Phi, psi and omega in degrees: 000133176282142180286132176268135183247151173228190179209158172248139183256119187248026184299314182301316181295318180294319177300314182298321179296339180253015175081015178256108186250357182236141178295335179290341176294331186278327186304309180293329179291324175292319180298324177300334182258015175084013179254110180258107177240147175288168179300320181290323177295319179296317178300312181297323178300321182276314190274337183240164178276117182289139175273326177231138181215124178294142177296330177295319178295315179300314180295323177296317178297317179298321179291313181300315186270350180060045183231176177261162181299323182289349173280332180271321186238118180249115177289137179221157176296142178291145181300321180296326181290330178292316180297317180297317181297318180291322180296331180281353175098000180275098180251017184287333178250134179285131180279149182295330185259029184268013176091356180267170176235112181061234180279346185274134180232146178292150177263142180291132178280141176247122180258119182249122180292148181278000000 
């Protein structure tokens, strides 16, 4: 079975690490690089995960923030692929979205009637 991939968008975190806390900080910097976005488009770019992204916009963001592409976009397994793998009975690998943190996993509660 081929692994299905998804991604996490870290633009807000990368901006914050560089002292940019408002989406309006980004709009003029993009305009300097020839990218004209409305205030709402800029907000959505920062606050939401983009489904489509122009390579020119991506390159402008990398230039503005002085970062690498892997700092903005983190590949992760798709949620659907985790469910399929578990449904097939392969529980040998812990899934990222199973409620645990790192090596720690929650223990099942046992309710015993009195």
